[in-house]
Backbone as CSV, one residue per row, in Angstrom:
resi,resn,N_x,N_y,N_z,CA_x,CA_y,CA_z,C_x,C_y,C_z
1,UNK,55.239,76.670,94.464,54.860,75.389,93.950,55.920,74.935,92.949
2,UNK,56.194,73.652,92.974,57.108,73.036,92.010,56.312,71.991,91.248
3,UNK,56.435,72.014,89.936,55.731,71.051,89.093,56.762,70.106,88.478
4,UNK,56.525,68.814,88.639,57.387,67.780,88.074,56.546,67.023,87.051
5,UNK,57.073,66.856,85.839,56.302,66.201,84.780,57.148,65.196,84.018
6,UNK,56.498,64.132,83.608,57.155,63.125,82.776,57.486,63.742,81.422
7,UNK,58.708,63.511,80.940,59.132,64.054,79.648,58.434,63.360,78.486
8,UNK,57.960,62.149,78.690,57.261,61.413,77.642,58.042,60.199,77.188
9,UNK,57.327,59.252,76.621,57.905,57.964,76.226,57.796,57.688,74.731
10,UNK,57.898,58.718,73.919,57.821,58.513,72.480,59.199,58.318,71.835
11,UNK,60.252,58.508,72.607,61.606,58.357,72.078,61.972,59.424,71.061
12,UNK,61.423,60.617,71.233,61.679,61.697,70.282,62.674,62.710,70.836
13,UNK,63.252,63.463,69.932,64.118,64.570,70.290,63.287,65.831,70.108
14,UNK,62.938,66.449,71.200,62.068,67.618,71.174,61.427,67.769,72.535
15,UNK,60.531,68.699,72.630,59.875,68.934,73.905,58.411,69.239,73.654
16,UNK,57.706,69.524,74.731,56.297,69.864,74.642,56.083,71.198,75.353
17,UNK,54.889,71.711,75.259,54.557,72.952,75.962,54.824,72.791,77.450
18,UNK,54.501,71.639,77.973,54.691,71.387,79.409,56.172,71.346,79.762
19,UNK,56.965,70.577,79.032,58.382,70.441,79.394,59.191,71.695,79.083
20,UNK,58.650,72.596,78.270,59.339,73.872,78.003,59.020,74.936,79.041
21,UNK,57.991,74.725,79.841,57.609,75.744,80.818,58.720,75.905,81.853
22,UNK,59.107,77.146,82.172,60.250,77.357,83.068,60.072,76.836,84.498
23,UNK,58.852,76.654,84.945,58.652,76.155,86.310,58.476,74.654,86.387
24,UNK,58.489,73.988,85.264,58.333,72.532,85.247,59.703,71.868,85.256
25,UNK,59.831,70.816,86.052,61.029,69.977,86.040,60.668,68.725,85.243
26,UNK,61.132,68.642,83.986,60.846,67.444,83.199,61.723,66.278,83.662
27,UNK,61.152,65.087,83.662,61.882,63.913,84.146,61.990,62.868,83.043
28,UNK,63.204,62.376,82.855,63.541,61.334,81.894,63.796,60.049,82.680
29,UNK,63.339,58.925,82.136,63.579,57.630,82.771,64.949,57.106,82.368
30,UNK,65.672,56.578,83.347,66.971,55.984,83.028,66.993,54.530,83.489
31,UNK,67.901,53.790,82.906,68.071,52.385,83.244,69.036,52.211,84.403
32,UNK,69.414,50.987,84.659,70.289,50.668,85.787,71.662,51.318,85.698
33,UNK,72.105,51.615,84.508,73.430,52.235,84.331,73.360,53.760,84.335
34,UNK,72.184,54.320,84.563,72.040,55.770,84.634,71.927,56.456,83.294
35,UNK,71.743,55.692,82.247,71.585,56.266,80.907,70.102,56.322,80.563
36,UNK,69.692,57.362,79.826,68.269,57.471,79.475,67.781,56.247,78.704
37,UNK,66.577,55.844,79.006,65.955,54.755,78.256,65.647,55.249,76.850
38,UNK,65.714,54.352,75.881,65.469,54.725,74.482,64.114,55.376,74.274
39,UNK,63.129,55.002,75.060,61.780,55.534,74.907,61.628,56.952,75.443
40,UNK,62.547,57.401,76.289,62.417,58.726,76.907,62.613,59.839,75.887
41,UNK,61.740,60.820,75.946,61.908,62.010,75.111,63.046,62.848,75.672
42,UNK,63.835,63.413,74.789,64.940,64.282,75.170,64.801,65.584,74.402
43,UNK,65.406,66.648,74.899,65.354,67.925,74.209,66.129,68.971,74.971
44,UNK,66.321,70.129,74.376,67.148,71.160,75.011,66.549,71.646,76.326
45,UNK,65.246,71.889,76.385,64.655,72.342,77.654,64.657,71.218,78.688
46,UNK,64.518,69.990,78.241,64.574,68.842,79.144,65.987,68.699,79.705
47,UNK,66.991,68.843,78.854,68.379,68.747,79.296,68.784,69.886,80.211
48,UNK,68.290,71.099,79.927,68.653,72.269,80.735,68.013,72.281,82.112
49,UNK,66.730,71.938,82.188,65.996,72.099,83.440,65.516,70.794,84.060
50,UNK,65.763,69.672,83.375,65.211,68.414,83.837,66.164,67.566,84.640
51,UNK,65.683,66.390,84.983,66.460,65.407,85.728,66.167,64.021,85.171
52,UNK,67.104,63.125,85.364,66.897,61.709,85.076,66.694,60.998,86.400
53,UNK,65.867,59.972,86.375,65.617,59.184,87.584,65.335,57.745,87.163
54,UNK,65.451,56.806,88.102,65.195,55.408,87.762,63.812,55.222,87.136
55,UNK,63.768,54.477,86.040,62.508,54.263,85.360,62.440,52.958,84.602
56,UNK,63.295,52.009,84.942,63.308,50.733,84.229,63.165,49.600,85.242
57,UNK,62.129,48.795,85.094,61.943,47.640,85.975,61.637,48.028,87.409
58,UNK,60.837,49.050,87.613,60.496,49.517,88.960,59.294,48.725,89.464
59,UNK,59.426,48.121,90.626,58.342,47.343,91.211,57.499,48.233,92.105
60,UNK,56.197,48.149,91.913,55.238,48.940,92.670,54.043,48.054,92.997
61,UNK,53.007,48.668,93.571,51.797,47.931,93.897,50.654,48.343,93.002
62,UNK,49.875,47.373,92.560,48.685,47.641,91.779,47.509,47.969,92.682
63,UNK,46.388,48.291,92.090,45.206,48.698,92.857,44.661,47.588,93.740
64,UNK,44.917,46.352,93.401,44.457,45.207,94.198,45.540,44.697,95.151
65,UNK,46.652,45.441,95.260,47.728,45.054,96.157,48.746,44.109,95.546
66,UNK,48.597,43.779,94.277,49.539,42.888,93.605,50.771,43.659,93.152
67,UNK,51.885,42.954,93.028,53.120,43.567,92.537,53.026,43.840,91.051
68,UNK,53.518,44.994,90.635,53.602,45.363,89.234,55.021,45.818,88.948
69,UNK,55.554,45.450,87.824,56.849,45.960,87.392,56.589,46.879,86.219
70,UNK,56.997,48.130,86.368,56.681,49.170,85.401,57.943,49.877,84.931
71,UNK,57.796,50.649,83.874,58.910,51.441,83.373,58.413,52.655,82.640
72,UNK,59.308,53.615,82.450,58.982,54.822,81.707,59.126,56.081,82.534
73,UNK,58.851,57.195,81.893,59.038,58.486,82.558,58.042,58.710,83.687
74,UNK,56.825,58.183,83.556,55.833,58.341,84.625,56.250,57.603,85.894
75,UNK,57.023,56.550,85.736,57.522,55.801,86.882,58.715,56.525,87.517
76,UNK,59.437,57.302,86.720,60.599,58.038,87.224,60.191,59.293,88.002
77,UNK,59.076,59.893,87.637,58.630,61.140,88.276,58.513,61.030,89.796
78,UNK,57.929,59.948,90.363,57.822,59.893,91.824,59.160,59.926,92.567
79,UNK,60.233,59.486,91.936,61.538,59.585,92.588,61.920,61.053,92.792
80,UNK,61.695,61.873,91.779,62.016,63.301,91.876,61.055,63.994,92.831
81,UNK,59.765,63.710,92.693,58.760,64.321,93.564,59.015,63.965,95.026
82,UNK,59.324,62.705,95.275,59.605,62.270,96.643,60.846,62.926,97.215
83,UNK,61.880,63.075,96.404,63.104,63.740,96.867,62.809,65.198,97.212
84,UNK,62.031,65.865,96.369,61.669,67.261,96.644,60.881,67.352,97.942
85,UNK,59.905,66.476,98.134,59.096,66.498,99.359,59.957,66.265,100.601
86,UNK,60.857,65.302,100.521,61.732,65.010,101.659,62.648,66.195,101.959
87,UNK,63.246,66.753,100.923,64.142,67.893,101.118,63.399,69.104,101.671
88,UNK,62.209,69.350,101.155,61.426,70.498,101.641,60.991,70.284,103.095
89,UNK,60.776,69.032,103.484,60.423,68.770,104.887,61.610,69.042,105.802
90,UNK,62.815,68.877,105.290,64.024,69.178,106.058,64.317,70.677,106.093
91,UNK,63.897,71.393,105.066,64.147,72.828,104.953,62.830,73.559,104.669
92,UNK,61.921,73.571,105.652,60.585,74.138,105.409,60.587,75.634,105.122
93,UNK,61.627,76.345,105.507,61.697,77.784,105.241,62.172,78.093,103.825
94,UNK,62.656,77.096,103.121,63.133,77.302,101.746,61.952,77.620,100.830
95,UNK,62.191,78.480,99.881,61.147,78.810,98.908,61.132,77.763,97.805
96,UNK,60.060,77.762,97.034,59.975,76.848,95.891,61.124,77.103,94.929
97,UNK,61.452,78.364,94.716,62.544,78.713,93.803,63.874,78.169,94.304
98,UNK,64.116,78.247,95.609,65.369,77.745,96.172,65.475,76.223,96.034
99,UNK,64.386,75.517,96.318,64.403,74.056,96.227,64.562,73.631,94.771
100,UNK,63.832,74.257,93.865,63.923,73.917,92.442,65.329,74.171,91.916
101,UNK,65.898,75.315,92.250,67.253,75.621,91.795,68.251,74.616,92.356
102,UNK,68.119,74.299,93.632,69.064,73.365,94.260,68.982,71.977,93.629
103,UNK,67.787,71.475,93.395,67.668,70.100,92.879,68.062,70.004,91.408
104,UNK,67.830,71.059,90.639,68.174,70.989,89.218,69.617,71.400,88.942
105,UNK,70.251,72.075,89.865,71.628,72.514,89.656,72.629,71.780,90.538
106,UNK,72.184,70.719,91.218,73.045,70.018,92.177,74.258,69.374,91.529
107,UNK,74.145,68.943,90.288,75.259,68.216,89.681,76.059,69.065,88.700
108,UNK,75.389,69.780,87.842,76.086,70.583,86.840,75.373,71.925,86.686
109,UNK,75.968,72.999,87.176,75.298,74.299,87.142,74.929,74.787,85.740
110,UNK,75.755,74.553,84.716,75.436,75.020,83.365,75.380,73.821,82.450
111,UNK,74.214,73.624,81.856,74.014,72.440,81.028,73.673,72.832,79.599
112,UNK,74.229,72.096,78.659,73.934,72.348,77.251,73.512,71.069,76.538
113,UNK,73.325,69.991,77.260,72.985,68.707,76.674,71.471,68.525,76.587
114,UNK,71.029,67.634,75.726,69.616,67.277,75.673,69.293,66.200,76.710
115,UNK,70.325,65.656,77.347,70.156,64.623,78.366,70.326,65.260,79.748
116,UNK,69.301,65.201,80.586,69.432,65.791,81.920,70.282,64.913,82.839
117,UNK,70.877,65.516,83.862,71.685,64.735,84.803,70.804,63.878,85.710
118,UNK,71.424,62.924,86.363,70.726,62.084,87.327,70.343,62.882,88.560
119,UNK,69.208,62.556,89.113,68.769,63.114,90.387,69.854,62.851,91.429
120,UNK,70.245,63.877,92.169,71.239,63.729,93.230,70.709,64.418,94.482
121,UNK,69.921,63.689,95.251,69.290,64.250,96.445,70.327,64.631,97.501
122,UNK,71.410,63.870,97.613,72.439,64.172,98.615,73.112,65.510,98.313
123,UNK,73.437,65.756,97.050,74.046,67.037,96.673,73.064,68.177,96.885
124,UNK,71.796,67.945,96.588,70.775,68.970,96.813,70.665,69.282,98.292
125,UNK,70.704,68.257,99.131,70.666,68.454,100.581,71.825,69.350,101.023
126,UNK,73.024,69.093,100.513,74.183,69.893,100.887,74.025,71.347,100.444
127,UNK,73.488,71.565,99.251,73.258,72.930,98.762,72.282,73.659,99.682
128,UNK,71.174,72.999,100.028,70.178,73.632,100.895,70.713,73.825,102.310
129,UNK,71.522,72.890,102.786,72.126,73.016,104.115,73.048,74.227,104.166
130,UNK,73.864,74.398,103.141,74.770,75.543,103.067,73.994,76.848,102.982
131,UNK,72.961,76.885,102.140,72.147,78.098,102.006,71.431,78.421,103.309
132,UNK,70.960,77.407,104.006,70.269,77.604,105.276,71.234,78.126,106.337
133,UNK,72.467,77.614,106.343,73.475,78.067,107.309,73.813,79.535,107.064
134,UNK,73.899,79.936,105.805,74.186,81.346,105.474,73.077,82.260,105.972
135,UNK,71.820,81.794,105.834,70.697,82.623,106.299,70.736,82.808,107.808
136,UNK,71.151,81.772,108.536,71.218,81.862,110.005,72.293,82.837,110.455
137,UNK,73.412,82.897,109.696,74.527,83.773,110.046,74.151,85.219,109.765
138,UNK,73.458,85.457,108.670,73.118,86.828,108.261,72.140,87.510,109.176
């Protein structure tokens, strides 16, 4: 199982029990330029294990079918969750650990920043494709 959680919208530097958990992928909302929104919480565990995803001016549907424009970390989480679901559907034999490692390490293997990198589903796909090819050869 992979757990994806919103980092929070208090604009603080720090983390929570949830975002510090090693199996959680914390998600920060970013704007159109790929920079974290001011409201997004940042922290060392968020920067090390988390991801940034679009979270500013996202159009969705309300409960009555009307258009809503939303923002924040909760709006960014479905981008990461959806990418994980799509990738896992392409690589159903991959373990949760393999998918989590691939998606969080796709851009920068060693991170020391409080700001997580942007979600890169294409790079994650390539990592899983390479790992899958190695398993077939072995």
